Wavefront OBJ file of the C-alpha trace (Angstrom):
o trace
v 4.794 -22.018 -39.640
v 6.590 -24.325 -42.174
v 6.691 -28.178 -41.578
v 10.425 -27.999 -41.334
v 9.840 -25.586 -38.533
v 7.679 -27.793 -36.675
v 10.026 -30.792 -36.940
v 12.690 -28.949 -35.602
v 10.481 -27.695 -32.307
v 8.797 -31.310 -31.450
v 11.342 -33.894 -32.966
v 12.562 -34.500 -29.486
v 9.486 -34.986 -27.718
v 7.268 -37.870 -27.851
v 4.102 -36.168 -28.019
v 3.387 -32.399 -28.553
v 0.037 -30.234 -27.937
v -1.049 -27.480 -29.884
v -0.181 -25.318 -26.632
v 3.670 -25.768 -27.565
v 2.960 -23.894 -31.566
v 1.252 -20.652 -30.236
v 4.381 -18.959 -29.207
v 4.522 -15.020 -30.305
v 2.103 -13.977 -32.726
v 0.631 -17.355 -34.071
v -2.972 -17.984 -34.662
v -4.958 -20.506 -32.838
v -7.140 -21.466 -36.274
v -4.184 -20.786 -38.549
v -2.152 -23.637 -36.535
v -5.132 -26.259 -36.528
v -5.670 -25.515 -39.980
v -1.759 -26.622 -40.749
v -1.397 -29.255 -38.144
v -4.986 -30.795 -40.423
v -3.076 -30.583 -43.840
v -0.039 -31.972 -42.628
v -2.167 -34.953 -40.658
v -4.339 -35.670 -43.949
v -0.414 -35.720 -45.702
v 0.338 -38.565 -43.059
v 3.122 -36.664 -41.484
v 1.434 -35.798 -38.366
v -0.453 -38.388 -36.350
v -3.085 -36.624 -34.041
v -4.417 -38.928 -30.832
v -7.289 -36.402 -29.840
v -7.963 -32.813 -30.286
v -4.914 -31.099 -29.500
v -2.366 -33.763 -29.183
v -0.269 -35.409 -31.705
v 3.181 -36.683 -32.461
v 5.238 -36.454 -35.418
v 4.953 -39.440 -37.473
v 8.010 -41.614 -38.734
v 10.264 -40.623 -40.190
v 10.609 -37.376 -38.894
v 10.499 -37.842 -34.733
v 13.401 -38.813 -32.918
v 11.287 -39.856 -29.723
v 8.645 -43.002 -30.407
v 6.701 -42.475 -27.423
v 5.896 -46.050 -25.623
v 1.897 -46.631 -25.339
v 1.787 -46.208 -21.553
v 3.044 -42.462 -22.197
v 0.393 -42.157 -25.273
v -2.614 -43.782 -23.045
v -1.757 -41.348 -20.016
v -1.312 -38.122 -22.157
v -4.465 -39.101 -23.702
v -6.755 -39.066 -21.026
v -5.316 -36.782 -18.121
v -5.561 -38.451 -14.879
v -5.505 -42.315 -15.792
v -3.146 -44.934 -14.741
v -2.474 -47.822 -16.727
v -4.267 -50.819 -15.289
v -6.132 -53.747 -15.653
v -4.422 -56.837 -18.377
v -1.824 -53.676 -19.493
v -0.252 -53.704 -16.229
v -0.309 -57.326 -15.178
v 1.288 -57.867 -18.244
v 3.722 -55.554 -17.690
v 4.488 -56.877 -14.502
v 4.574 -60.292 -15.810
v 1.567 -61.981 -13.635
v 0.024 -63.291 -16.823
v 1.471 -64.788 -19.937
v -0.708 -62.877 -22.646
v 0.493 -60.663 -24.358
v -2.052 -57.642 -24.560
v -2.269 -55.341 -28.027
v -4.449 -52.986 -25.883
v -3.211 -50.449 -23.767
v -5.583 -50.436 -20.683
v -6.264 -48.065 -18.273
v -9.089 -46.553 -15.329
v -10.034 -42.954 -14.762
v -12.993 -41.258 -13.352
v -14.530 -40.396 -16.421
v -16.684 -41.935 -19.289
v -15.611 -45.681 -20.364
v -14.003 -45.025 -24.185
v -11.903 -46.762 -26.512
v -9.599 -44.885 -29.023
v -7.904 -47.127 -32.195
v -4.949 -44.852 -33.716
v -1.969 -45.674 -35.567
v -0.035 -45.929 -31.958
v -1.795 -48.442 -30.687
v -5.361 -48.933 -28.982
v -6.490 -47.453 -25.780
v -9.648 -48.632 -23.804
v -10.074 -46.259 -20.476
v -13.238 -47.559 -18.088
v -14.595 -45.983 -15.166
v -14.372 -46.332 -11.514
v -15.431 -43.958 -8.738
v -12.856 -41.267 -7.412
v -12.313 -43.108 -4.288
v -10.857 -46.060 -6.279
v -8.236 -44.136 -7.726
v -5.256 -44.721 -5.998
v -2.972 -46.729 -5.229
v -0.786 -46.644 -8.558
v 2.682 -44.607 -8.982
v 4.864 -42.981 -11.404
v 7.854 -44.885 -13.602
v 10.289 -43.953 -16.306
v 8.841 -46.797 -18.536
v 11.818 -45.515 -21.140
v 14.283 -42.927 -20.878
v 12.580 -39.618 -20.567
v 9.043 -41.190 -20.526
v 7.191 -41.546 -16.918
v 3.881 -42.791 -16.715
v 1.346 -43.476 -14.117
v 0.488 -47.178 -13.519
v -1.314 -49.149 -10.935
v 0.515 -51.170 -8.394
v 0.465 -54.922 -9.125
v -1.756 -55.610 -6.508
v -4.287 -52.587 -7.523
v -3.829 -53.789 -11.231
v -5.447 -56.979 -10.027
v -7.906 -55.688 -7.852
v -9.044 -53.178 -10.510
v -9.569 -56.383 -13.009
v -11.702 -58.143 -10.703
v -13.701 -54.882 -9.586
v -14.618 -54.236 -13.043
v -15.611 -57.716 -14.424
v -18.066 -59.805 -13.548
v -17.624 -63.113 -12.004
v -13.942 -62.588 -11.136
v -14.315 -63.390 -7.662
v -14.761 -66.999 -8.990
v -12.092 -69.317 -8.338
v -12.347 -70.698 -11.980
v -12.263 -67.023 -13.279
v -9.287 -66.481 -11.739
v -7.744 -69.803 -12.729
v -8.522 -69.066 -16.113
v -6.745 -65.403 -15.824
v -3.383 -67.959 -15.098
v -1.860 -65.851 -13.249
v 1.848 -66.763 -12.538
v 5.295 -65.265 -10.748
v 3.286 -65.326 -7.542
v 6.237 -63.741 -5.929
v 6.003 -59.920 -7.786
v 2.615 -60.065 -5.881
v 3.091 -58.890 -2.284
v -0.014 -60.514 -0.056
v 0.221 -58.464 2.869
v -0.598 -55.689 0.951
v -3.384 -57.431 -1.413
v -5.989 -58.323 0.997
v -5.751 -54.995 3.221
v -5.951 -53.548 -0.168
v -9.477 -55.425 -1.059
v -10.546 -54.814 2.502
v -10.037 -50.940 1.932
v -12.157 -51.123 -0.986
v -14.784 -51.936 1.316
v -16.033 -54.537 -1.785
v -16.819 -57.994 -0.453
v -16.481 -58.997 -4.251
v -12.662 -57.967 -4.247
v -12.211 -59.294 -0.469
v -13.698 -62.694 -1.910
v -11.097 -62.677 -4.534
v -8.425 -61.342 -2.817
v -8.680 -64.735 -0.376
v -8.493 -67.022 -3.324
v -5.908 -65.334 -5.060
v -3.852 -65.707 -1.694
v -4.824 -69.452 -1.848
v -3.468 -69.816 -5.767
v -0.290 -68.488 -4.249
v 0.194 -70.937 -1.524
v -0.757 -73.893 -3.527
v 1.637 -72.495 -6.336
v 4.469 -72.351 -3.912
v 3.382 -75.603 -2.490
v 3.846 -76.839 -5.829
v 7.153 -75.690 -6.074
v 8.880 -76.811 -3.064
l 1 2 3 4 5 6 7 8 9 10 11 12 13 14 15 16 17 18 19 20 21 22 23 24 25 26 27 28 29 30 31 32 33 34 35 36 37 38 39 40 41 42 43 44 45 46 47 48 49 50 51 52 53 54 55 56 57 58 59 60 61 62 63 64 65 66 67 68 69 70 71 72 73 74 75 76 77 78 79 80 81 82 83 84 85 86 87 88 89 90 91 92 93 94 95 96 97 98 99 100 101 102 103 104 105 106 107 108 109 110 111 112 113 114 115 116 117 118 119 120 121 122 123 124 125 126 127 128 129 130 131 132 133 134 135 136 137 138 139 140 141 142 143 144 145 146 147 148 149 150 151 152 153 154 155 156 157 158 159 160 161 162 163 164 165 166 167 168 169 170 171 172 173 174 175 176 177 178 179 180 181 182 183 184 185 186 187 188 189 190 191 192 193 194 195 196 197 198 199 200 201 202 203 204 205 206 207 208 209 210 211
């Protein structure tokens, strides 16, 4: 395969996998060698084994960082600080895309961004949804309440009011308080229950100050 053929086949895709190039009589080892050469030449970006993106200016579609995260680790969803920032619940820009999954924790630094994955037990892998983050790119992302409880679950001391105040939560109207506490109770974790009650308190105080 020539590079021009690769561009023709993949330029309309945000990312592509090796399997896409194996139609017909293509040899897997030959395809891998070619991809390795193009990666070394800076024409193709390798994100993990078998997952690639065309480097600029060859690709026509820029992959969203949340989409990249989902594709890098299948079965993961964006949560924690990245989801909270996306919903406008914290004021800070988050340079690392944070996700959770049931596999081992890890972090990957790529030319498309830095991606961190944290471990949760299978029973906690719920309350996320599929959204079209940009045209043609659907991603799995935690619902606002779950993103906050995921962070509480994975952070020591996060049920402490002082810690939650330092998180500088904002736009409480975007949190469904009728959902937050039952979701914490559903986890069966006292830490999440305590944190949910503190968050509900902070939301009430914020509402009182606004009034």
